[in-house]
C-alpha positions, 0 to 999 in steps of 0.5 A, spaced: 430 535 512 427 529 509 430 529 502 437 529 505 435 523 509 432 519 503 439 521 499 443 519 505 439 512 505 440 511 498 447 513 498 448 507 503 444 502 500 448 503 493 455 503 497 452 496 501 450 493 494 457 495 491 461 492 497 457 485 495 460 486 488 467 486 491 471 479 489 476 478 495 482 474 494 483 467 497 487 466 503 493 463 499 493 469 494 493 474 500 499 470 503 503 470 496 502 477 495 504 479 502 510 475 501 512 478 495 511 485 497 515 484 503 521 481 499 521 487 494 520 492 500 527 488 503 530 489 497 529 496 496 531 497 503 538 494 502 539 497 495 537 504 498 542 503 504 547 501 500 547 507 495 546 511 502 553 508 504 556 509 498 554 516 497 556 517 504 563 514 503 564 518 497 562 525 500 566 523 506 572 522 502 571 528 498 570 533 503 574 530 509 
């Protein structure tokens, strides 16, 4: 049981040291990236919504 505890302590110490190596983005970078992701998401939603409407229109006219 002591061996397992030592291994767990070693793993947690390694994780802790790796977390300190992370370079976090600046607030400005984070805001800019978030805006880009939101704009791309909206663009894809509009494109997919338009395609859905077009296919729906075509299917209704072909079947109806």
